[in-house]
N, C-alpha and C positions, 0 to 999 in steps of 0.2 A: 504493500500500500504506500509506504514511504517512497519507494522507487517510482511508483506511478505518479505521485504528487510532484516529485522532482522532475519527471519527464514533462508533465503538463506545464510546470513553471518555466522550464527551458524552452518549450515550444512557444509559450506566450511571449517570452523575451525575443525569440527568433522572429516571430511574426510581426512584433512591434517594430523591430529593426527593418524588416522587409518593407513594411508600410512606409517607414521614413524614407528609405532609399527610393521606393517607387514614386512617392509624392514629389521628390525632387528630380526625378529622372529627366523631365522635360527641360530642366535648366542646367543640366550637366553636373549635378551633385554626385559625388562618388565617395566611397569609403576611403579614409586616409587623406581627405582633402584638408587644406590649411584652414585655420579658423576664419580667415578672410573669405575664402571660397565658400565656406558654409554660410557665413553671414550674408554674402552677396546673393547666394542661391536662394536663401530664405527671403531676402528683400524683394526679389523679382518673381518668386514662385506663384503668387496669386494675382499678379498684375496683368491686366489685359494687354495684348500685344506680345511681341517677341523681343527678347533681349539677348545680347551676346556681349561678353566681357572678357578682356585679357588684361591682366595686371602682373607686373614683374619688376623686380629691382633691375636697374640698368646692368646689362651684361649677364643676367642670371635667367634661369628657366622660370616660366610663369608660376606664380603662386595661385593664380586664378585663371581658369579656362572654362568659362560658362558659355556653352554653345559656340566656342571660339573658332570652330572650323566651318560654321555655317556661312555660305555665301549670301550676302545681303546687299541691297541697293546701296551703292557707294555714296550717292548724292555727291556733294562737293569735296569729300575726302579724296576722290579720284584726282583732284587737281594737284595733289602732292606728287603724282607720278609724271605730270606735265613739267612740274618744277624740276624733278629728278632728271628727266630727259633733256631739259634745257641746259642744265649744268654738265651733263655728259657731252652735249654738243659744244659747250664752252671749252671743255677739256680737250676735245678733238680739234678745236679751232675752226669748226664749221659754222659757228655762231659766236657773237660777241655781245656782252651786256649793253654796249653802246650802239649796237645796230638798231635801226628803227623799222617799224612796221606801220603801214598806213591803215588807219582805223576804218573799218567798213563792217556792214552787217548783212552780208550775203555769202552763204557758205554752200559748198557742194556736199550733198549727202554721201555717205560712204557706200551707199547702194544705188544703182541706177544712175540716171543723169539729172536727177532732181536737185533743186536748190531750196534753201530755207533761210529764214531770218529769225533771230532771237526776239522774244517778247521782252521789251524793256521793262514792262511792269512786273515781270517775273524775276528780273535781275536785282542785284543788291548794290549796284554801283552805277548811278546815273551819269556822273561826269564824263565817263569815257565815251558815251554815246554823243555827247556834245562836241567831241573832237573828231567826228567823222570827216574823212578826207585829209586829216593831219597825220604827220609822222610822230610816233611815240616810241621812246626807247624800250627795248626788250626788258631791261631791268625794271622799268616802271610797270610794264604789263605784268611781269611776274609778281611784283609787290602787290598790286591791287587784286591779282588773281587769288593770292593766298590771304592777304589781310582783310580784303573787302569781299572776297569770294566772287569777283567779277566773272560772269559767264562770258561776256564779250571778250575780255582779255584772254580767257581760257581758250576760246575757239580760234582767236587770232594766233595764239601760240601753237595750238594743235595743227592748224593749217600750215604754219611755218615748219614745224618739226615733222609732221606726218604721223598718222595713226600707227602704221606698221613699224616705223622706227621707235616710237614710244613703247610699243609692245616688246620690241627686241631688247630695249634697255631693261625693262622689267624682267624679262626672261633671263638675260645675261647676268643679272644680279641675284638670281635664284630666289625671287620673291614669290613664293607659292601663296595661293589664296588671294591673288590680285588679278582681276580680269579687266584689262583696259580695252573697252570695246569701241567707243565712238566719241564724237563731239557732243557737247551739251545740246539738248533739244533736237538731235537728229532723230526725229520720230519715225522716219521711214526705216532707218536701220534698226531702231528699237522694235518696230513691228515685225522685223525679220529675226528677232531673237538676239540681236547684238546689243548687249547691255554692259554697263559699268558695274562691276560687283567686287566686293572685298569681304574678307573674313576678319574677325578681330585679331586672330593670330597673324594673318598676313600683314595687317597694318602694324601690329606690335613688333613683328620681325623687322619690318622696314625701319621703324623708329629705333629699335635696338641697334641696327647697323648704322643708321644716321648718327646716333649719339656716340657711337664708337668710331666715327670717322671713316666708315666703310662704304658710304654711298658716294661714288665717283672718287673722292679722296678726302683727306682730313680737312683741308681748307674749304673745299666745296661743301662738305657736310656742315661745317660750322656756319658757313654763309647761309645755307638753307634754314638752319635752326634760328639764325638771327632774324630772318624774315618771319618765321613762324611765331617768334616772341612778340611780334607786333599785331597779332590777331585782334580784330575789332569785335568779333562776335564771341562773347564770353558768358553765355547763359547755361552751359552744361557742366563742364568740369570745374572751372574757376569758382563758382559759388560754394562748392564744397570745401574750399581751401581758405586758410587765413588770408586776409587782404595783403596784397603785395607779393604773394608767392609767385616766383617766376614759372610761367607755363608756356612752352613752345608747342602750339597745337593747331589743328585744322578741324573746323566744324563742317557739317553738311546737313542739309535738310531738304526734303520734298514732302508731299502729303503722306502723313503717317510715319515719317522717318525723322529721327533726330540722332545724329552721330557726332562723335568727337574722338580725336586721337591725340594724345599728349605726352610730352616729356615734362615731368614735374620735378622741380628742385626743392629739396628739403632745407631747413635752416642751416644744417651742418654741411651742406654742399652735396650730400648724397642725392641720387636721382632715381626715379622710377617711371615706368611706362604704364599708361592707362589708356585703354581703348574701350569705348562703349558704343555699341551699335544697336539700332532698333528697327523694327518694321511693324506695320499693322497697328499703330497706336491709334485708338479711337479718340483719345483726348491727348493731344500733343503736349499741352501745358502740364497735365498730370504726369505724363511720361518724363518730362524734363525734371520734375521734382524728384522722381525716382532716381534719375541719373545724378542729380545733385547729391542725393544720399549715398549712392555708390561711390562717388568721388570722395565724400567725407570719410567714408569707411576705409577707403584705400589710404588716404592721407594718415589717419590715426594709426593704421596697421604698420605702414612703412616707417612712420616716425618712431615707433617703439622698437621695430625690428632692426637688429644690428646688421 
């Protein structure tokens, strides 16, 4: 009888554990996960929409990988790889920061012979449209592409660099989990299944290499980080941090999507990488608050962790 009671007690404990693992399975919870991974998995478990998170100390394996291999709509985080390809062209001497491009808003679709124009009302940087017909330095286009998330600057740079060469740079750097498909708002290409997609691990790996001076070269990597430090859209990761915390990051958003990928510097100079991606958010502002919480959790964890 005593053995029978012991058996049922053990069975109850086992089933309770099974339920816990099953309830978190959809957000990547696993036995042996770090306290931060468990906390983040619990934070997003009952939230509407889909969340993916990568968090790691600079140069280290991730402490958190919540759905981190899921390919998700990149939104404007894809612009990091246009920046990457531009710096690769600088290094080869095929492009120079002082070169100029004439501003225009008519682009060739990647498919067929069609053309399209960007919707200015959907863009986040109006001043560039007012410069139509004028020559603007590549360095300025790259700055507003990252810091102001200018779609027009992005397409001008993609047109100059070429979609296939940008893909080649990504592939040559071994950046798995990054799918560079097309220009912004090339809806004909999108209709044929050509999308811009990223995974949290893919963006995290890019930022790891960038922070370690391995994207193009050390000087180029530091220059790209310098541009990212001037990011003007700071509603996702920065609100979870103490005021004044240095954050080199790139945000991205479309309907139902709010993304951010960052290198965060702690007060003692240590750094960590945090990538948060979402899709299917029915309430984007509520989703942003969840992402603010994830950012705060990561900061407290890495602040205490040696």
